C-alpha positions as CSV (number, residue, x, y, z in Angstrom):
1,M,-40.5,-46.2,-61.4
2,T,-43.1,-44.0,-59.0
3,E,-41.6,-40.1,-58.0
4,K,-41.3,-39.6,-54.5
5,P,-43.6,-36.7,-53.8
6,K,-41.7,-33.3,-52.5
7,F,-42.3,-31.4,-49.8
8,Y,-41.5,-27.5,-50.3
9,I,-42.8,-25.1,-48.7
10,Y,-42.5,-22.6,-50.8
11,A,-41.4,-23.2,-54.6
12,R,-38.4,-22.0,-55.9
13,Q,-39.8,-19.1,-57.9
14,E,-41.8,-18.0,-54.1
15,M,-38.3,-18.4,-52.6
16,K,-36.4,-15.9,-55.1
17,I,-39.4,-13.4,-54.3
18,V,-39.1,-13.8,-50.9
19,I,-34.9,-13.4,-50.7
20,F,-36.3,-10.1,-52.9
21,L,-38.8,-8.8,-50.2
22,S,-36.0,-9.3,-47.3
23,I,-33.3,-7.1,-48.9
24,A,-35.9,-4.3,-50.1
25,V,-37.3,-4.3,-45.9
26,I,-33.2,-4.2,-45.2
27,F,-32.7,-1.6,-47.1
28,F,-35.4,0.5,-46.2
29,A,-34.4,0.0,-43.3
30,F,-31.1,1.3,-43.0
31,T,-32.1,4.4,-45.5
32,L,-34.5,5.4,-42.7
33,G,-32.0,5.0,-40.1
34,V,-29.7,7.2,-41.6
35,H,-32.2,10.2,-42.4
36,L,-33.9,9.7,-39.0
37,G,-30.4,9.9,-38.1
38,K,-29.7,13.3,-39.4
39,R,-32.7,14.8,-38.3
40,I,-32.3,13.7,-34.6
41,S,-28.6,14.8,-34.2
42,P,-28.0,19.0,-33.7
43,K,-26.6,20.2,-36.6
44,G,-22.8,22.6,-35.4
45,T,-22.5,20.0,-32.7
46,F,-19.6,18.3,-34.9
47,S,-17.9,21.4,-36.5
48,S,-14.5,22.3,-36.7
49,P,-12.8,24.8,-34.9
50,K,-13.1,28.4,-37.1
51,D,-9.4,28.8,-36.4
52,P,-7.1,25.7,-36.1
53,T,-3.8,27.0,-34.8
54,A,-3.3,25.2,-30.8
55,V,-4.6,26.5,-28.2
56,K,-1.5,27.6,-26.6
57,A,-1.1,26.4,-22.8
58,L,-0.4,28.5,-19.3
59,S,2.9,27.6,-17.8
60,D,2.7,25.6,-14.5
61,V,3.6,28.4,-11.8
62,T,5.1,26.5,-8.6
63,P,5.4,28.4,-5.6
64,D,8.0,29.4,-3.9
65,R,9.0,28.3,-0.2
66,N,7.6,31.7,1.3
67,E,4.1,31.7,-0.8
68,I,3.4,27.9,0.7
69,I,4.4,29.3,4.2
70,E,2.3,32.7,3.5
71,Q,-1.0,29.9,2.2
72,T,-0.4,27.5,5.3
73,Q,-0.4,30.0,8.1
74,G,-3.6,30.1,9.4
75,V,-5.1,26.6,8.1
76,S,-4.1,24.9,11.9
77,E,-5.9,28.2,13.8
78,T,-8.7,27.7,11.1
79,S,-9.5,23.9,11.5
80,E,-9.2,24.4,15.2
81,E,-12.0,26.6,15.0
82,E,-14.2,25.0,12.6
83,V,-13.7,21.8,15.2
84,H,-14.4,23.4,17.9
85,Q,-17.7,25.1,16.5
86,A,-18.7,22.0,15.3
87,L,-18.3,20.6,18.7
88,Q,-20.9,23.2,20.3
89,E,-23.4,23.3,17.3
90,E,-23.1,19.3,19.1
91,I,-23.8,20.3,22.1
92,K,-26.7,22.9,21.5
93,E,-28.4,20.0,19.1
94,T,-28.0,16.9,21.6
95,G,-28.5,19.4,24.7
96,L,-25.7,17.5,26.3
97,R,-24.2,19.1,29.0
98,L,-20.7,19.0,29.6
99,E,-18.6,19.2,33.2
100,K,-16.8,22.3,33.1
101,S,-13.0,21.3,33.4
102,R,-10.5,20.9,36.5
103,Q,-7.5,20.9,37.6
104,V,-5.0,17.8,37.9
105,D,-2.0,18.1,39.1
106,L,0.7,15.7,38.0
107,P,3.0,14.3,39.5
108,A,6.5,16.1,39.4
109,K,8.9,12.9,38.9
110,V,7.1,10.2,36.4
111,S,8.9,6.7,37.2
112,I,8.8,4.7,34.2
113,K,10.7,0.9,34.6
114,K,12.5,0.3,31.3
115,M,12.4,-3.0,30.3
116,Q,16.5,-3.6,30.3
117,H,17.6,-5.8,27.8
118,T,21.2,-6.5,29.3
119,Y,21.8,-10.3,27.7
120,T,22.4,-12.3,24.7
121,L,23.2,-15.2,23.3
122,Q,26.8,-15.4,21.3
123,I,26.2,-17.9,18.9
124,G,30.2,-17.8,17.1
125,S,33.5,-16.1,17.2
126,F,35.1,-16.2,13.8
127,P,38.6,-14.9,12.9
128,D,37.9,-14.1,9.2
129,Q,34.6,-12.2,8.3
130,K,34.0,-14.2,4.9
131,T,33.2,-17.3,7.0
132,A,31.5,-14.8,9.9
133,N,29.2,-13.6,6.9
134,E,28.5,-16.9,5.7
135,K,27.2,-18.0,9.0
136,L,25.5,-15.3,9.0
137,D,23.4,-15.6,6.2
138,Q,22.9,-19.1,7.4
139,L,21.2,-17.5,10.2
140,K,18.6,-15.4,8.5
141,N,17.7,-18.0,6.1
142,S,16.5,-19.5,8.8
143,G,14.3,-17.0,10.0
144,I,16.6,-14.9,12.5
145,S,18.2,-11.6,13.0
146,P,21.9,-11.9,14.0
147,V,23.8,-9.3,14.7
148,L,27.6,-9.7,13.7
149,K,30.3,-7.3,15.9
150,E,33.8,-6.5,15.1
151,V,35.9,-7.5,18.6
152,N,40.1,-6.8,18.9
153,L,41.2,-9.6,21.1
154,K,45.3,-9.3,22.4
155,G,47.0,-11.6,21.0
156,K,44.8,-12.8,18.6
157,G,43.8,-9.7,16.6
158,K,40.6,-8.8,15.2
159,W,38.0,-11.4,15.3
160,Y,33.7,-11.5,14.2
161,R,31.4,-12.5,16.9
162,L,28.1,-13.5,16.0
163,Y,24.6,-12.9,18.5
164,I,21.0,-13.5,18.6
165,G,18.2,-11.9,21.0
166,E,18.1,-9.3,23.9
167,F,16.8,-11.2,26.9
168,T,16.2,-9.0,30.3
169,S,18.2,-12.2,32.5
170,A,20.9,-14.8,32.0
171,D,18.1,-17.4,32.5
172,K,15.5,-16.2,30.2
173,A,18.7,-16.4,27.5
174,K,20.1,-19.9,28.2
175,E,16.2,-21.0,28.4
176,A,15.7,-19.1,24.5
177,G,19.5,-20.8,23.8
178,L,18.4,-24.2,24.8
179,E,15.2,-24.2,21.9
180,Y,17.3,-22.7,18.9
181,K,19.5,-25.8,19.8
182,S,17.4,-28.2,20.3
183,K,15.6,-26.6,17.1
184,K,19.5,-27.1,15.4
185,I,19.3,-23.4,14.6
186,I,22.5,-22.6,16.0
187,E,24.8,-25.6,17.8
188,N,26.1,-23.8,20.9
189,F,25.9,-20.6,22.4
190,V,27.7,-18.5,25.3
191,V,25.5,-16.2,27.4
192,A,27.1,-12.6,27.0
193,N,26.8,-9.3,28.5
194,L,25.0,-6.7,26.2
195,E,28.3,-4.1,25.8
196,K,26.8,-0.6,25.6
């Protein structure tokens, strides 16, 4: 039998020497790093305090109402003065000219028409509050914000009515009611005047 040739780069003894030298280099690098680290760090930076007792903290003082009022008295005037001064400096830098202020007469009486919502949709009237609340919750779950009102009816006692929406005209209320009905959100409705 012929022996097959073995292809080793290093022999066994040479491998032992390479491993030993590698360990020696690692050890040397470690010790060199430790010594250099001691030299670089300044002495005394990590020293422990001479008196190990705890330092007393000052107690927080909460100012009373009068102190706060005294401290805030001139704040608004000072801020207005600073804004005015900054505006004047900017005007000087840019060379803008401001028009002189003019007196404008305002009308004695200003008439603003408010949108008056006088109509609503009554979508239910219930003799007991439990049934009314169940219907109220059902409507809230469908994304509508109903209003529940307690009403005393002659000869019938307390009834609970559900209303939705506020409208400027009876036609708009009816149109909205028909839309809710077509979407099957409500079963029936009555256009009612809003109670003021």
